[in-house]
N, C-alpha and C positions, 0 to 999 in steps of 0.2 A: 755321384749318381745325377741322372738328370731326372727331375721329377716334374710332370706335366698334370696340370688339375683340369679335369674334366667335368663339366655339367650341361645341362639343357633348358634352355628359357623359351619361352614363347612370350615372353612380357617386355622386351627391350632393354633400355637402358632403367637400372633401378640402383639407388644406393649402396645395396650389397655389393655391387659391381665396382664401385669404387674403390671399396675396403678389398675384394679379390685383385684388383688390377694393382692397389701399394701393395698388397702382400706378396704376388708374383713378382714384382718388379725389383721389390726390395732384397728378395731371396735367392734371385736368381734362378725362380722357376718359368714356366710357361704354362697358359692355360689355354683348352680349346673348348668354345662351347657350341654345341648343335644347335640348330635351329630346324623348323617345321615349316610346314606350309601356312601357317596362322602366326609366324611368330614375327615379331616387330623387330629392326633391324637393330644390330647392336657395333658399335664404333670397334674396328680393330686396330690392334697399336703391333709394337715390335714384341710385345710380350703375350698379347693376347690376341686370338684368333677367332673370329664368328664365322662358325662352319654351315652357311646357308644350306638350305635344302637346295638351291640351284649349284651351290659348290658340289654338295652330295651327288645330285644326279649326272655332275659331268664328271665326275670320278671314275677313274678305273675299276670301282668297287663292284663286285656283282650285286654284294648285299643291296648297295643303295638303291636299286630298280627292283629288288622284291620284296622290300621290308614295307610294311603299310606306313602312310603317313597320319599324321594327328595320334602317335602314338610312342610311350616314353621310348620303345625301342629303338627311334632315332639316334638315341644316346650310344649305341653301338657304333654308329659312323663316328662321332667324336673318339670313341677308343680306336678305332683303327688310325686315324688321322693322328692322334698322339703318338701310338707306336710307329707311323710311317715318318714322325719327326725325331724318332731315336729315344723314345722315354725309356728309362730304366725302372721306373715308379710311375705309375698311375694312380693319381688320388681322385676321387669322386667325390660331388656333394651337389646340392642344390640351390636353385637361385632364391630359396626363401632362408637361406642359412648363412647367418652371418658369422664368418669365423673369428675366433678370438686369434690373437699375436701367435701364440702356441702350436696354431693349428696348420704354420708353415714351417715349421721345423721339420729338416731332412729326417725322412723316416729310416729306421733301423730295421733288421729282419731277425736279429738274434737276441735273447732277452733270457735273463735270469727271470722267472716269471711263475705266477702260482697257478697251480693247476687244478681243474675241477676232475675227478674220478667218478663221481656217482653216473650211473647208468641212466640213460633217458632223458627226460626234458628237465634242463637245469633254466631256472628263472635269470638270467645273468644280471638284470638289473639289481636285484635285491643285493647284491654284492657292492653295488656303489651310491648305493642309500638306505638308510634305517626304515623307509617306509615301506611297509611290508606289503601292499596295495597297490603294484605298479610292474607290468609285466609288458613285453614286447609285441607289437603286432605280431600275428601269424603264430603264437605260443598256443603250446595245449592247453586249452582251458580247465582243463582237471588238475594238471601240474602247477598251476600258480601258487597255491599255498603250500607247496611241497616243502619239508624238511630239509635243510642243506648245511653241508659242512661249514661253520664259522670261517669266515676268511682268513682267521690269524691262524687257523690250522690245516689250512691248506698247504699242500708241498711246494717248495718251492725248486723249480726245476729250469736247465737252459735248454730253450727251446727255438726251432727255427719256423717263423709264423710268417709266411709269404703273403697270408693275405690277412687285415687288420680292420677292423670295424671300431669306429668311435660312436660313442654315446653323442645325445644331444640335449640340452639344457633348452629350459622355454617350452616347446613343444614337441615334447620326444616321441619318438615314432611309436605309439600306444594305440591300441583298436580303437573301433568306434564305440564298445560297451564302456571304455574307459573313458572316453572323454562324453559320453552320456551322463554318465553318474556321479565322476570323481571330478576333482578340481586341477585345473590346470590356469597359469602355466607351472612349471615344475623345474627344480633346480636337484641335480645330483650334487650331494655333499661332498661326497669322497673324490678327491679332484686328481689323484695321482696314482690311481690303481690301473694293472694291467693284469687279465686272466685270459688263460689259454683253456679250449674245451678240449676235456682229452677224447680220443677214437669212440668212448662210448655213451658221449655227452651230446646233448642236441641243443640247440638255440637258435632262433628265428633271428636274422638283420636284415639290413635293409640297404639301399644304396645312397644315403646320406651323407655319408663320411667312411669312407671304406677306402684302403690302400691297398694296390696289387704289385709286387714286384714280377720284374720280366718272364722269371722261369714258368710263373702262373698266368700268364696274361690270358691264355685262352679261354680259362675259366670265367671271365668276364663278362661272356655274351648274356645278354639280356635278354628273354623271352618275349615275343609279341604278342602271342595268343591268351595268353589268361589274361583275366580281368585287370586292370590298373592297380586295383590295392591287393591282387597274389603277385602280379609278375614278381618282384625283387624278392618275396618271400620263396616263391619257388626257384628261384636261382640259389638262394642261400641255403636252401638244404642238398641241392645239386652239388653245389662247391664242396660243404661239407663231407657228404657222401665220398666225393671224389678224394679230398684230402685225405679222409681216412684210410684209404687203400694204399698211400703212401706213408703212412704213422705220423701225419704232420698235422699242427694244431692250428685252427683259426682263434687268434687273438681278439680280444675285447678289451678298449682301453676308456679312460674317462674321456668325458664330453671336453671337445674342443672348439663347438662351436654353436651357435644359439640362434633356434629358429623362431621366425617369427612367420606362422605358416599362410598361406594362402587360401583363399577360401576354398573350402569344402562343404559340400551337403553331407550330414553325419549320416543320417538313414540311408543314401546312396553308398556311402562309405561301408556302412554295417550289412547291407545286400551283397555288396561285392567280397566280404570275406567270411560270410558263411559257410561256405564249403570247405574252406581251412579250418575253421572251428572244429566242423565235422568230422575231418577226414584227414589232420596231419598227421596225426598219431599214428594212424593204420600207414599211411603212406609213407612215413620213416623206417616203419619195420617192414616193408618190402624195401625200400633202399637198401635197409641193412642186407637181406636174404638176397640183394640181385649181385651176381658176379661181374666185376668191372675190372679192366685191366689195370697193372701198377705200371704200367710205362706211359711216359709222356709224348710218345709217338704215336700212343691210342687213344690223347683225350676225346677225339671224335665220336670214336665207338662209345667211349666210358661215358660222354655227354648225354648222347643218344639214348642209351639204355636207361639212364636215370630218367629223363623227359618222357619216355614211354611209359614208367610208372604213372604218371600225371594223366595219361590219357584216357584210361576209364572212367576216371572221374569228372570228364570234359573239362578239367583245368588247362589243359593245352590240344592243340587240333593235329590233323596229320599235316597240314602246311606248314608248322613249326619245324619239323625234320628238313624241308626242302632250306626254310633260312639255316638252320645250323649248316649244313653243307655249304649255302653260301659264305657263311660266317669263314668257315675252314679255309675255302677257296682263296679267299681274300687275306689271310692270315699267311696262308704259303705265298701269295703275291708279295707279299710284304718280306715275309723271310723270318716270321715268328715262328713257323711251324714247318 
């Protein structure tokens, strides 16, 4: 299967790109890096394509002309480019994540994996560390200390997991509350674990270390209108809701990258995260209650119905839906839908 690594960057050449170049070349992968209007140039090579804003706007993708600039959603153009290049698996990361060697191992989609079966929010980080005081960004704060089934008592089942999220060492994707009051850097102790979420379980996940198999490429869509600290978390819950309709599992695995985080203002991060703290549990209840299609030919309709749930909370705006239309138009152009 053809693996293509995708990321976005505004910082130009950095040491992490040397590791990425070495990894993709050694493992017969390819890499696409999406630029933006303020991106510094990155050297393209046989295995690495810098997809500049000029390249994007010169493409036949309708999404490229409609999507805002200076927005992480430009990563959608790199997804489309990777699909056009014939990807069977798209793996995404960020430009401040240093990949371990194991990161470049070809992905599999079916495993004997331990399964959660509790209903509601599951603090998945607790299964990868003995530290009881760490949780993922976007998680329901009132469920952080919830008792969970011990890892060794989770059922082992063979599951098809077409979307997989890896944890991150160093600066894991915790929220601003954690960063303001608790210690970093952080290492997850358990290095070879895989856990799949049942259809009754919810847990937020991000875009730092996530793999998608071709059958579910349409769900990669990254929304443009939420605030930066909300957008990938919103996507994670839309993905989970749609997977539930197919009785499929989201798999989370041990860390395969180490993040040395780019600068953030923690107070600005906090301001951007407050709406999710306040409403995410209610939003997920509404997602559960929303009827969507169980056909892959209806991905667009299902996605729109899910994103509509976030609109009354002003997390997405009406313009999101024309961008979703453009995304699916481009998927059809490529031959994905």
